[in-house]
C-alpha positions as YAML, in Angstrom:
chain: A
units: angstrom
residues:
- id: 1
  name: UNK
  ca: [-34.58, 15.55, 3.98]
- id: 2
  name: UNK
  ca: [-34.04, 14.18, 7.43]
- id: 3
  name: UNK
  ca: [-33.93, 16.83, 10.28]
- id: 4
  name: UNK
  ca: [-32.56, 16.00, 13.63]
- id: 5
  name: UNK
  ca: [-32.83, 18.26, 16.65]
- id: 6
  name: UNK
  ca: [-30.04, 18.70, 19.05]
- id: 7
  name: UNK
  ca: [-29.23, 20.65, 22.22]
- id: 8
  name: UNK
  ca: [-27.80, 24.01, 21.42]
- id: 9
  name: UNK
  ca: [-25.36, 23.54, 24.23]
- id: 10
  name: UNK
  ca: [-22.95, 21.00, 22.31]
- id: 11
  name: UNK
  ca: [-20.89, 18.52, 24.10]
- id: 12
  name: UNK
  ca: [-17.29, 19.11, 22.81]
- id: 13
  name: UNK
  ca: [-14.78, 16.24, 22.98]
- id: 14
  name: UNK
  ca: [-11.42, 17.13, 25.06]
- id: 15
  name: UNK
  ca: [-8.97, 19.21, 23.42]
- id: 16
  name: UNK
  ca: [-6.60, 16.95, 21.59]
- id: 17
  name: UNK
  ca: [-3.09, 16.21, 23.21]
- id: 18
  name: UNK
  ca: [-0.09, 18.27, 21.87]
- id: 19
  name: UNK
  ca: [1.63, 16.19, 19.28]
- id: 20
  name: UNK
  ca: [5.28, 16.46, 17.88]
- id: 21
  name: UNK
  ca: [4.99, 18.57, 14.81]
- id: 22
  name: UNK
  ca: [6.59, 15.87, 12.50]
- id: 23
  name: UNK
  ca: [5.28, 12.78, 14.10]
- id: 24
  name: UNK
  ca: [1.72, 13.58, 13.02]
- id: 25
  name: UNK
  ca: [2.60, 12.69, 9.50]
- id: 26
  name: UNK
  ca: [5.50, 10.37, 10.03]
- id: 27
  name: UNK
  ca: [3.86, 8.06, 12.79]
- id: 28
  name: UNK
  ca: [0.13, 7.94, 11.63]
- id: 29
  name: UNK
  ca: [-1.52, 5.06, 13.37]
- id: 30
  name: UNK
  ca: [-1.21, 1.74, 11.57]
- id: 31
  name: UNK
  ca: [-5.06, 2.11, 10.44]
- id: 32
  name: UNK
  ca: [-4.42, 5.40, 9.12]
- id: 33
  name: UNK
  ca: [-1.32, 4.19, 7.13]
- id: 34
  name: UNK
  ca: [-3.16, 1.19, 6.05]
- id: 35
  name: UNK
  ca: [-6.27, 3.62, 4.89]
- id: 36
  name: UNK
  ca: [-3.90, 5.93, 2.73]
- id: 37
  name: UNK
  ca: [-2.27, 2.84, 1.12]
- id: 38
  name: UNK
  ca: [-5.58, 1.57, -0.03]
- id: 39
  name: UNK
  ca: [-6.52, 4.64, -1.17]
- id: 40
  name: UNK
  ca: [-3.40, 5.55, -3.17]
- id: 41
  name: UNK
  ca: [-3.04, 2.21, -4.63]
- id: 42
  name: UNK
  ca: [-6.17, 2.62, -6.70]
- id: 43
  name: UNK
  ca: [-5.66, 3.73, -10.25]
- id: 44
  name: UNK
  ca: [-6.03, 7.65, -10.77]
- id: 45
  name: UNK
  ca: [-6.46, 8.17, -6.89]
- id: 46
  name: UNK
  ca: [-3.06, 10.20, -6.51]
- id: 47
  name: UNK
  ca: [-4.56, 12.87, -8.59]
- id: 48
  name: UNK
  ca: [-7.87, 12.69, -6.60]
- id: 49
  name: UNK
  ca: [-6.40, 12.70, -3.45]
- id: 50
  name: UNK
  ca: [-4.34, 15.94, -4.44]
- id: 51
  name: UNK
  ca: [-7.56, 17.61, -5.52]
- id: 52
  name: UNK
  ca: [-9.36, 16.59, -2.21]
- id: 53
  name: UNK
  ca: [-6.56, 18.07, -0.41]
- id: 54
  name: UNK
  ca: [-6.60, 21.24, -2.23]
- id: 55
  name: UNK
  ca: [-10.22, 21.39, -0.71]
- id: 56
  name: UNK
  ca: [-9.10, 20.53, 2.71]
- id: 57
  name: UNK
  ca: [-7.47, 22.92, 5.20]
- id: 58
  name: UNK
  ca: [-4.98, 21.16, 7.54]
- id: 59
  name: UNK
  ca: [-5.36, 22.20, 11.22]
- id: 60
  name: UNK
  ca: [-3.16, 21.45, 14.37]
- id: 61
  name: UNK
  ca: [-3.08, 22.15, 18.22]
- id: 62
  name: UNK
  ca: [-1.65, 24.48, 20.65]
- id: 63
  name: UNK
  ca: [1.91, 23.47, 20.02]
- id: 64
  name: UNK
  ca: [3.57, 26.57, 18.45]
- id: 65
  name: UNK
  ca: [6.68, 27.33, 16.33]
- id: 66
  name: UNK
  ca: [7.57, 30.58, 15.20]
- id: 67
  name: UNK
  ca: [10.10, 31.33, 12.36]
- id: 68
  name: UNK
  ca: [11.37, 34.95, 11.36]
- id: 69
  name: UNK
  ca: [10.92, 35.39, 7.76]
- id: 70
  name: UNK
  ca: [12.50, 38.82, 7.45]
- id: 71
  name: UNK
  ca: [15.26, 37.29, 5.27]
- id: 72
  name: UNK
  ca: [15.82, 37.03, 1.73]
- id: 73
  name: UNK
  ca: [14.67, 33.58, 0.67]
- id: 74
  name: UNK
  ca: [16.45, 31.50, -2.23]
- id: 75
  name: UNK
  ca: [14.62, 28.43, -1.16]
- id: 76
  name: UNK
  ca: [13.16, 27.95, -4.45]
- id: 77
  name: UNK
  ca: [14.99, 28.15, -7.75]
- id: 78
  name: UNK
  ca: [12.51, 28.72, -10.59]
- id: 79
  name: UNK
  ca: [13.77, 28.30, -14.09]
- id: 80
  name: UNK
  ca: [12.42, 30.94, -16.67]
- id: 81
  name: UNK
  ca: [9.23, 30.02, -18.34]
- id: 82
  name: UNK
  ca: [8.43, 27.55, -15.35]
- id: 83
  name: UNK
  ca: [4.88, 26.65, -14.36]
- id: 84
  name: UNK
  ca: [4.00, 28.51, -10.75]
- id: 85
  name: UNK
  ca: [3.90, 24.85, -9.56]
- id: 86
  name: UNK
  ca: [3.18, 21.45, -11.09]
- id: 87
  name: UNK
  ca: [0.09, 21.37, -9.04]
- id: 88
  name: UNK
  ca: [-1.61, 24.91, -8.23]
- id: 89
  name: UNK
  ca: [-3.86, 24.22, -5.44]
- id: 90
  name: UNK
  ca: [-5.26, 27.29, -4.32]
- id: 91
  name: UNK
  ca: [-5.48, 30.92, -5.27]
- id: 92
  name: UNK
  ca: [-6.31, 33.98, -3.17]
- id: 93
  name: UNK
  ca: [-6.33, 37.82, -3.46]
- id: 94
  name: UNK
  ca: [-5.64, 39.62, -0.26]
- id: 95
  name: UNK
  ca: [-6.80, 42.99, 1.00]
- id: 96
  name: UNK
  ca: [-3.83, 44.76, -0.59]
- id: 97
  name: UNK
  ca: [-4.37, 43.30, -4.15]
- id: 98
  name: UNK
  ca: [-1.50, 40.67, -3.84]
- id: 99
  name: UNK
  ca: [-2.13, 37.46, -5.44]
- id: 100
  name: UNK
  ca: [-1.31, 34.34, -3.52]
- id: 101
  name: UNK
  ca: [-0.82, 30.83, -5.26]
- id: 102
  name: UNK
  ca: [-0.63, 27.71, -2.99]
- id: 103
  name: UNK
  ca: [1.29, 24.71, -4.49]
- id: 104
  name: UNK
  ca: [1.93, 21.15, -3.95]
- id: 105
  name: UNK
  ca: [5.64, 20.84, -3.31]
- id: 106
  name: UNK
  ca: [6.77, 24.60, -3.91]
- id: 107
  name: UNK
  ca: [5.39, 26.14, -0.91]
- id: 108
  name: UNK
  ca: [3.21, 29.41, -1.36]
- id: 109
  name: UNK
  ca: [3.81, 32.11, -4.08]
- id: 110
  name: UNK
  ca: [2.85, 35.65, -3.67]
- id: 111
  name: UNK
  ca: [2.71, 38.24, -6.86]
- id: 112
  name: UNK
  ca: [2.60, 41.93, -5.61]
- id: 113
  name: UNK
  ca: [2.15, 43.40, -8.95]
- id: 114
  name: UNK
  ca: [5.89, 43.46, -9.67]
- id: 115
  name: UNK
  ca: [7.73, 40.15, -8.66]
- id: 116
  name: UNK
  ca: [6.86, 36.63, -7.56]
- id: 117
  name: UNK
  ca: [8.23, 35.56, -4.29]
- id: 118
  name: UNK
  ca: [8.05, 31.91, -2.99]
- id: 119
  name: UNK
  ca: [7.80, 31.05, 0.81]
- id: 120
  name: UNK
  ca: [8.81, 27.25, 1.55]
- id: 121
  name: UNK
  ca: [9.99, 25.25, 4.64]
- id: 122
  name: UNK
  ca: [13.19, 27.13, 4.61]
- id: 123
  name: UNK
  ca: [11.18, 30.18, 5.28]
- id: 124
  name: UNK
  ca: [9.37, 28.58, 8.19]
- id: 125
  name: UNK
  ca: [6.21, 26.91, 6.58]
- id: 126
  name: UNK
  ca: [5.97, 23.45, 8.16]
- id: 127
  name: UNK
  ca: [5.40, 21.89, 4.63]
- id: 128
  name: UNK
  ca: [5.76, 22.92, 1.00]
- id: 129
  name: UNK
  ca: [2.27, 21.77, 0.16]
- id: 130
  name: UNK
  ca: [-0.24, 24.73, 0.65]
- id: 131
  name: UNK
  ca: [-3.78, 23.81, -0.23]
- id: 132
  name: UNK
  ca: [-5.64, 27.03, 1.04]
- id: 133
  name: UNK
  ca: [-5.18, 30.48, 1.72]
- id: 134
  name: UNK
  ca: [-7.40, 32.83, 3.94]
- id: 135
  name: UNK
  ca: [-7.06, 36.41, 5.37]
- id: 136
  name: UNK
  ca: [-8.82, 37.32, 8.70]
- id: 137
  name: UNK
  ca: [-10.17, 40.58, 9.62]
- id: 138
  name: UNK
  ca: [-6.89, 41.49, 11.15]
- id: 139
  name: UNK
  ca: [-4.90, 41.00, 8.24]
- id: 140
  name: UNK
  ca: [-3.49, 37.66, 9.33]
- id: 141
  name: UNK
  ca: [-3.11, 34.78, 6.94]
- id: 142
  name: UNK
  ca: [-3.97, 31.09, 7.62]
- id: 143
  name: UNK
  ca: [-2.70, 28.49, 5.45]
- id: 144
  name: UNK
  ca: [-3.34, 24.96, 5.27]
- id: 145
  name: UNK
  ca: [-0.17, 23.20, 4.83]
- id: 146
  name: UNK
  ca: [-0.49, 19.41, 5.13]
- id: 147
  name: UNK
  ca: [1.16, 19.53, 8.66]
- id: 148
  name: UNK
  ca: [-1.00, 21.89, 10.40]
- id: 149
  name: UNK
  ca: [-3.12, 25.01, 10.44]
- id: 150
  name: UNK
  ca: [-0.33, 27.73, 9.76]
- id: 151
  name: UNK
  ca: [-0.65, 31.37, 10.79]
- id: 152
  name: UNK
  ca: [1.21, 33.92, 8.99]
- id: 153
  name: UNK
  ca: [1.44, 37.69, 10.44]
- id: 154
  name: UNK
  ca: [3.64, 38.97, 7.76]
- id: 155
  name: UNK
  ca: [7.04, 38.00, 9.54]
- id: 156
  name: UNK
  ca: [6.55, 34.68, 11.42]
- id: 157
  name: UNK
  ca: [4.96, 31.37, 10.56]
- id: 158
  name: UNK
  ca: [3.12, 29.92, 13.50]
- id: 159
  name: UNK
  ca: [1.88, 26.28, 13.32]
- id: 160
  name: UNK
  ca: [-1.08, 24.62, 15.27]
- id: 161
  name: UNK
  ca: [-1.84, 20.91, 15.57]
- id: 162
  name: UNK
  ca: [-5.48, 19.49, 16.14]
- id: 163
  name: UNK
  ca: [-4.67, 16.24, 17.95]
- id: 164
  name: UNK
  ca: [-2.32, 13.30, 18.12]
- id: 165
  name: UNK
  ca: [-3.80, 11.30, 15.12]
- id: 166
  name: UNK
  ca: [-2.99, 11.57, 11.27]
- id: 167
  name: UNK
  ca: [-6.87, 12.05, 10.52]
- id: 168
  name: UNK
  ca: [-7.43, 15.00, 12.96]
- id: 169
  name: UNK
  ca: [-4.55, 16.84, 11.38]
- id: 170
  name: UNK
  ca: [-5.38, 16.41, 7.78]
- id: 171
  name: UNK
  ca: [-7.49, 19.44, 7.36]
- id: 172
  name: UNK
  ca: [-10.23, 19.72, 4.70]
- id: 173
  name: UNK
  ca: [-11.45, 23.01, 5.04]
- id: 174
  name: UNK
  ca: [-11.38, 26.26, 7.23]
- id: 175
  name: UNK
  ca: [-14.35, 28.67, 7.23]
- id: 176
  name: UNK
  ca: [-14.06, 31.84, 9.15]
- id: 177
  name: UNK
  ca: [-17.70, 32.83, 9.69]
- id: 178
  name: UNK
  ca: [-19.71, 36.10, 10.04]
- id: 179
  name: UNK
  ca: [-19.26, 36.03, 13.61]
- id: 180
  name: UNK
  ca: [-15.42, 35.19, 13.46]
- id: 181
  name: UNK
  ca: [-15.74, 31.70, 14.54]
- id: 182
  name: UNK
  ca: [-13.19, 29.30, 12.97]
- id: 183
  name: UNK
  ca: [-14.68, 26.05, 11.79]
- id: 184
  name: UNK
  ca: [-12.09, 23.41, 10.90]
- id: 185
  name: UNK
  ca: [-12.95, 20.39, 8.72]
- id: 186
  name: UNK
  ca: [-10.69, 17.41, 9.04]
- id: 187
  name: UNK
  ca: [-10.45, 13.74, 8.08]
- id: 188
  name: UNK
  ca: [-11.79, 13.08, 11.62]
- id: 189
  name: UNK
  ca: [-14.67, 15.58, 11.50]
- id: 190
  name: UNK
  ca: [-15.33, 19.22, 12.40]
- id: 191
  name: UNK
  ca: [-13.46, 21.34, 14.99]
- id: 192
  name: UNK
  ca: [-13.90, 24.86, 16.39]
- id: 193
  name: UNK
  ca: [-10.57, 26.65, 16.88]
- id: 194
  name: UNK
  ca: [-10.46, 29.55, 19.30]
- id: 195
  name: UNK
  ca: [-7.02, 30.73, 18.17]
- id: 196
  name: UNK
  ca: [-5.24, 28.36, 20.87]
- id: 197
  name: UNK
  ca: [-6.80, 25.09, 20.79]
- id: 198
  name: UNK
  ca: [-9.52, 23.06, 19.05]
- id: 199
  name: UNK
  ca: [-12.72, 21.44, 20.25]
- id: 200
  name: UNK
  ca: [-14.82, 18.74, 18.42]
- id: 201
  name: UNK
  ca: [-18.18, 19.53, 17.12]
- id: 202
  name: UNK
  ca: [-20.29, 16.45, 16.50]
- id: 203
  name: UNK
  ca: [-22.49, 16.21, 13.42]
- id: 204
  name: UNK
  ca: [-24.88, 13.30, 13.64]
- id: 205
  name: UNK
  ca: [-24.67, 10.61, 10.78]
- id: 206
  name: UNK
  ca: [-27.85, 10.15, 8.72]
- id: 207
  name: UNK
  ca: [-29.00, 6.90, 7.54]
- id: 208
  name: UNK
  ca: [-28.12, 6.42, 3.90]
- id: 209
  name: UNK
  ca: [-28.81, 3.69, 1.19]
- id: 210
  name: UNK
  ca: [-25.52, 3.55, -0.37]
- id: 211
  name: UNK
  ca: [-22.37, 1.95, 0.75]
- id: 212
  name: UNK
  ca: [-20.21, 3.63, 3.23]
- id: 213
  name: UNK
  ca: [-16.36, 3.67, 3.00]
- id: 214
  name: UNK
  ca: [-15.21, 3.16, 6.77]
- id: 215
  name: UNK
  ca: [-11.94, 4.82, 5.85]
- id: 216
  name: UNK
  ca: [-13.40, 8.02, 4.78]
- id: 217
  name: UNK
  ca: [-16.63, 8.40, 6.55]
- id: 218
  name: UNK
  ca: [-15.45, 11.25, 8.79]
- id: 219
  name: UNK
  ca: [-13.91, 13.15, 6.13]
- id: 220
  name: UNK
  ca: [-15.21, 16.91, 5.77]
- id: 221
  name: UNK
  ca: [-14.93, 18.05, 2.22]
- id: 222
  name: UNK
  ca: [-16.12, 21.56, 2.86]
- id: 223
  name: UNK
  ca: [-17.56, 24.08, 5.35]
- id: 224
  name: UNK
  ca: [-19.50, 27.19, 4.06]
- id: 225
  name: UNK
  ca: [-21.88, 29.82, 5.38]
- id: 226
  name: UNK
  ca: [-24.87, 31.21, 3.71]
- id: 227
  name: UNK
  ca: [-26.52, 34.64, 3.89]
- id: 228
  name: UNK
  ca: [-28.60, 33.76, 6.64]
- id: 229
  name: UNK
  ca: [-25.82, 32.56, 8.79]
- id: 230
  name: UNK
  ca: [-26.35, 28.64, 8.42]
- id: 231
  name: UNK
  ca: [-23.25, 26.48, 8.27]
- id: 232
  name: UNK
  ca: [-23.20, 23.87, 5.57]
- id: 233
  name: UNK
  ca: [-20.86, 20.61, 5.78]
- id: 234
  name: UNK
  ca: [-19.91, 18.49, 2.96]
- id: 235
  name: UNK
  ca: [-19.38, 15.11, 3.74]
- id: 236
  name: UNK
  ca: [-17.82, 12.01, 2.18]
- id: 237
  name: UNK
  ca: [-20.46, 9.39, 1.91]
- id: 238
  name: UNK
  ca: [-23.05, 11.38, 3.85]
- id: 239
  name: UNK
  ca: [-24.07, 14.22, 1.36]
- id: 240
  name: UNK
  ca: [-24.80, 17.88, 2.65]
- id: 241
  name: UNK
  ca: [-25.66, 18.71, 6.14]
- id: 242
  name: UNK
  ca: [-27.10, 22.34, 7.05]
- id: 243
  name: UNK
  ca: [-26.74, 23.54, 10.66]
- id: 244
  name: UNK
  ca: [-29.08, 26.42, 11.57]
- id: 245
  name: UNK
  ca: [-27.68, 26.82, 15.08]
- id: 246
  name: UNK
  ca: [-30.31, 24.28, 16.62]
- id: 247
  name: UNK
  ca: [-30.75, 21.50, 14.29]
- id: 248
  name: UNK
  ca: [-29.25, 19.81, 11.38]
- id: 249
  name: UNK
  ca: [-30.89, 18.99, 7.99]
- id: 250
  name: UNK
  ca: [-29.38, 16.50, 5.57]
- id: 251
  name: UNK
  ca: [-29.46, 16.40, 1.92]
- id: 252
  name: UNK
  ca: [-28.77, 12.80, 0.46]
- id: 253
  name: UNK
  ca: [-28.65, 10.87, -2.89]
- id: 254
  name: UNK
  ca: [-32.12, 9.49, -2.11]
- id: 255
  name: UNK
  ca: [-33.26, 13.19, -2.21]
- id: 256
  name: UNK
  ca: [-31.81, 13.63, -5.26]
- id: 257
  name: UNK
  ca: [-28.14, 14.50, -5.17]
- id: 258
  name: UNK
  ca: [-26.01, 12.90, -7.62]
- id: 259
  name: UNK
  ca: [-23.90, 11.08, -5.16]
- id: 260
  name: UNK
  ca: [-23.41, 11.16, -1.50]
- id: 261
  name: UNK
  ca: [-19.72, 12.20, -1.89]
- id: 262
  name: UNK
  ca: [-20.18, 16.00, -1.78]
- id: 263
  name: UNK
  ca: [-17.22, 18.25, -2.65]
- id: 264
  name: UNK
  ca: [-18.02, 21.82, -3.25]
- id: 265
  name: UNK
  ca: [-20.91, 24.18, -2.31]
- id: 266
  name: UNK
  ca: [-21.59, 27.62, -3.57]
- id: 267
  name: UNK
  ca: [-24.69, 29.97, -3.14]
- id: 268
  name: UNK
  ca: [-26.17, 32.20, -5.85]
- id: 269
  name: UNK
  ca: [-27.60, 35.51, -5.86]
- id: 270
  name: UNK
  ca: [-31.14, 34.08, -5.28]
- id: 271
  name: UNK
  ca: [-30.03, 32.04, -2.35]
- id: 272
  name: UNK
  ca: [-30.06, 28.83, -4.05]
- id: 273
  name: UNK
  ca: [-27.36, 26.16, -3.39]
- id: 274
  name: UNK
  ca: [-24.99, 24.76, -5.65]
- id: 275
  name: UNK
  ca: [-23.47, 21.49, -4.79]
- id: 276
  name: UNK
  ca: [-20.65, 19.52, -6.55]
- id: 277
  name: UNK
  ca: [-20.06, 15.88, -6.12]
- id: 278
  name: UNK
  ca: [-17.75, 13.25, -7.08]
- id: 279
  name: UNK
  ca: [-18.04, 9.80, -8.45]
- id: 280
  name: UNK
  ca: [-18.24, 7.10, -5.45]
- id: 281
  name: UNK
  ca: [-16.10, 4.03, -6.00]
- id: 282
  name: UNK
  ca: [-14.98, 5.66, -8.96]
- id: 283
  name: UNK
  ca: [-12.19, 2.84, -10.07]
- id: 284
  name: UNK
  ca: [-14.58, -0.11, -9.88]
- id: 285
  name: UNK
  ca: [-14.80, -1.78, -13.32]
- id: 286
  name: UNK
  ca: [-18.41, -2.83, -12.43]
- id: 287
  name: UNK
  ca: [-20.79, 0.26, -12.93]
- id: 288
  name: UNK
  ca: [-23.17, -1.48, -10.84]
- id: 289
  name: UNK
  ca: [-20.97, -1.08, -7.93]
- id: 290
  name: UNK
  ca: [-20.64, 2.71, -8.37]
- id: 291
  name: UNK
  ca: [-22.83, 4.58, -5.71]
- id: 292
  name: UNK
  ca: [-23.08, 8.25, -7.56]
- id: 293
  name: UNK
  ca: [-22.30, 9.41, -10.86]
- id: 294
  name: UNK
  ca: [-20.83, 12.76, -9.75]
- id: 295
  name: UNK
  ca: [-21.55, 16.38, -11.25]
- id: 296
  name: UNK
  ca: [-23.45, 19.15, -10.21]
- id: 297
  name: UNK
  ca: [-26.93, 19.80, -8.37]
- id: 298
  name: UNK
  ca: [-28.94, 22.93, -7.50]
- id: 299
  name: UNK
  ca: [-30.99, 22.97, -4.24]
- id: 300
  name: UNK
  ca: [-33.96, 25.26, -4.75]
- id: 301
  name: UNK
  ca: [-35.71, 25.40, -1.30]
- id: 302
  name: UNK
  ca: [-36.09, 21.59, -0.54]
- id: 303
  name: UNK
  ca: [-36.09, 20.60, -4.16]
- id: 304
  name: UNK
  ca: [-32.85, 19.31, -5.70]
- id: 305
  name: UNK
  ca: [-32.36, 19.41, -9.46]
- id: 306
  name: UNK
  ca: [-29.67, 18.20, -11.77]
- id: 307
  name: UNK
  ca: [-28.55, 19.09, -15.54]
- id: 308
  name: UNK
  ca: [-28.63, 16.08, -17.56]
- id: 309
  name: UNK
  ca: [-28.97, 18.22, -20.86]
- id: 310
  name: UNK
  ca: [-25.41, 19.41, -20.18]
- id: 311
  name: UNK
  ca: [-22.96, 17.14, -22.05]
- id: 312
  name: UNK
  ca: [-19.85, 16.20, -20.04]
- id: 313
  name: UNK
  ca: [-21.36, 17.98, -16.96]
- id: 314
  name: UNK
  ca: [-22.79, 15.36, -14.83]
- id: 315
  name: UNK
  ca: [-20.58, 12.26, -15.40]
- id: 316
  name: UNK
  ca: [-17.47, 13.20, -13.52]
- id: 317
  name: UNK
  ca: [-15.90, 14.80, -10.42]
- id: 318
  name: UNK
  ca: [-16.62, 18.57, -9.81]
- id: 319
  name: UNK
  ca: [-14.09, 19.91, -7.21]
- id: 320
  name: UNK
  ca: [-14.82, 23.60, -7.56]
- id: 321
  name: UNK
  ca: [-17.79, 25.90, -7.83]
- id: 322
  name: UNK
  ca: [-17.39, 29.60, -7.56]
- id: 323
  name: UNK
  ca: [-19.61, 33.01, -7.59]
- id: 324
  name: UNK
  ca: [-17.87, 35.74, -9.38]
- id: 325
  name: UNK
  ca: [-18.62, 39.43, -8.80]
- id: 326
  name: UNK
  ca: [-21.38, 39.53, -11.80]
- id: 327
  name: UNK
  ca: [-23.20, 36.69, -9.82]
- id: 328
  name: UNK
  ca: [-22.13, 33.99, -12.47]
- id: 329
  name: UNK
  ca: [-21.70, 30.61, -11.41]
- id: 330
  name: UNK
  ca: [-18.53, 28.94, -12.35]
- id: 331
  name: UNK
  ca: [-18.19, 25.18, -12.18]
- id: 332
  name: UNK
  ca: [-14.85, 23.27, -12.71]
- id: 333
  name: UNK
  ca: [-14.55, 19.89, -13.64]
- id: 334
  name: UNK
  ca: [-11.67, 17.26, -13.79]
- id: 335
  name: UNK
  ca: [-12.29, 16.21, -17.27]
- id: 336
  name: UNK
  ca: [-14.10, 18.95, -19.07]
- id: 337
  name: UNK
  ca: [-12.58, 22.48, -18.07]
- id: 338
  name: UNK
  ca: [-15.00, 25.05, -16.81]
- id: 339
  name: UNK
  ca: [-18.34, 26.05, -17.26]
- id: 340
  name: UNK
  ca: [-19.99, 29.61, -16.74]
- id: 341
  name: UNK
  ca: [-23.59, 29.71, -15.91]
- id: 342
  name: UNK
  ca: [-25.06, 33.30, -16.31]
- id: 343
  name: UNK
  ca: [-28.50, 32.50, -15.04]
- id: 344
  name: UNK
  ca: [-29.87, 31.36, -18.47]
- id: 345
  name: UNK
  ca: [-27.11, 29.15, -20.10]
- id: 346
  name: UNK
  ca: [-23.79, 27.19, -19.69]
- id: 347
  name: UNK
  ca: [-20.77, 28.21, -21.50]
- id: 348
  name: UNK
  ca: [-17.84, 25.69, -21.39]
- id: 349
  name: UNK
  ca: [-14.26, 27.14, -21.38]
- id: 350
  name: UNK
  ca: [-11.28, 24.58, -22.42]
- id: 351
  name: UNK
  ca: [-8.83, 24.85, -19.81]
- id: 352
  name: UNK
  ca: [-6.21, 21.87, -20.20]
- id: 353
  name: UNK
  ca: [-5.79, 21.18, -16.45]
- id: 354
  name: UNK
  ca: [-7.86, 19.33, -13.74]
- id: 355
  name: UNK
  ca: [-9.08, 22.42, -11.84]
- id: 356
  name: UNK
  ca: [-8.41, 22.66, -8.32]
- id: 357
  name: UNK
  ca: [-8.56, 26.39, -7.38]
- id: 358
  name: UNK
  ca: [-10.54, 29.29, -8.86]
- id: 359
  name: UNK
  ca: [-10.73, 32.97, -8.06]
- id: 360
  name: UNK
  ca: [-11.69, 36.21, -9.69]
- id: 361
  name: UNK
  ca: [-9.60, 39.24, -8.98]
- id: 362
  name: UNK
  ca: [-10.47, 42.76, -8.60]
- id: 363
  name: UNK
  ca: [-9.76, 43.38, -12.21]
- id: 364
  name: UNK
  ca: [-12.36, 40.90, -13.52]
- id: 365
  name: UNK
  ca: [-9.93, 38.07, -14.35]
- id: 366
  name: UNK
  ca: [-10.76, 34.63, -13.39]
- id: 367
  name: UNK
  ca: [-7.84, 32.57, -12.12]
- id: 368
  name: UNK
  ca: [-7.65, 28.70, -12.61]
- id: 369
  name: UNK
  ca: [-5.08, 26.49, -10.84]
- id: 370
  name: UNK
  ca: [-4.69, 22.89, -11.13]
- id: 371
  name: UNK
  ca: [-2.67, 19.78, -12.15]
- id: 372
  name: UNK
  ca: [-0.48, 21.29, -14.92]
- id: 373
  name: UNK
  ca: [-0.07, 24.97, -13.67]
- id: 374
  name: UNK
  ca: [-1.89, 28.18, -13.50]
- id: 375
  name: UNK
  ca: [-4.26, 29.78, -16.05]
- id: 376
  name: UNK
  ca: [-6.16, 32.97, -16.26]
- id: 377
  name: UNK
  ca: [-9.59, 33.84, -18.25]
- id: 378
  name: UNK
  ca: [-9.47, 37.39, -19.32]
- id: 379
  name: UNK
  ca: [-12.67, 39.55, -19.44]
- id: 380
  name: UNK
  ca: [-12.60, 38.82, -23.15]
- id: 381
  name: UNK
  ca: [-12.79, 35.03, -22.62]
- id: 382
  name: UNK
  ca: [-9.19, 34.28, -23.60]
- id: 383
  name: UNK
  ca: [-7.77, 31.40, -21.73]
- id: 384
  name: UNK
  ca: [-4.01, 32.16, -21.00]
- id: 385
  name: UNK
  ca: [-1.25, 29.96, -19.39]
- id: 386
  name: UNK
  ca: [0.50, 32.16, -16.59]
- id: 387
  name: UNK
  ca: [3.92, 31.11, -15.66]
- id: 388
  name: UNK
  ca: [6.79, 32.54, -13.62]
- id: 389
  name: UNK
  ca: [7.33, 35.04, -16.27]
- id: 390
  name: UNK
  ca: [3.86, 35.77, -16.60]
- id: 391
  name: UNK
  ca: [2.09, 37.22, -18.68]
- id: 392
  name: UNK
  ca: [0.38, 38.98, -15.50]
- id: 393
  name: UNK
  ca: [-1.74, 41.35, -17.34]
...
């Protein structure tokens, strides 16, 4: 693991120029448009991009727009027995016990224990794609919408833009750390957000022995904080990076990771780090041109281990790892459902979707969202499809 010392006083890039809200997505630079075209033309990559975006948290700068939502919304007409959304990309339980479901195309849905309500662009959202939901210590919600980092105070939606280019406004992840610092991961690196504007946070590039995709090398796939206050960054092509406030430590494929394309991170009760990765160059028919097999690794101190004995566990993409209230580690795969690790053994749950979101509610139910709708694993292990009509209990 390479360790690089840096000055504790970071040099931040100048704040991004205020951008016109819709121009960010409609008028990306020609290079950015070319990048997306190349990616989306590849077989299977539409689903991969949607899953990646469900990990990402879209952020934007100090241009704000407020919309009052104290009105009855009829913006979404949902048929009886319809899925919550074709793609349920994120799941969140707020401080009041309400369940929130981000979707790709249907905005965000909230279940308050009695009824399901949708919020969409007609209610003030800048986009009907919501890939993540977080609530801060003041009860304010922050949404990744695909066209900005959106603040919801219960009445108004306020949107923030990061910069004037497409990649800066495609947010990969939002972390509100223990010091109430907002870390925003984008397709153009990491930014810190002070509630009004964004400042770029530079992370060094380690030397890697695998091919780097120039179009995605700045992508930040996730940001998380461990119990000691270290900030961890997941990068596309550059593995995992730990920042302790003074220095950066890199964990790479040459150190034992399945792939340098890191997608997900979680910490177990013993402080060990679980890393999910994706297959690199996944659509290349020549296996020799693939630079990582994807799957799961566990970092114990400075040692990286894998689990080759688990069938179907380390030959595909992993986009969700979650620690439940009983300290079990849940691992969601694209092709093989979900796995629960209780500290001794893995148990597989057959869920018929590519899992994008995962959360345990206060009743002990595990909720899973993905390409195909919403599912719940009850405490007895039963897997249930939850539609707009339930069942909610």
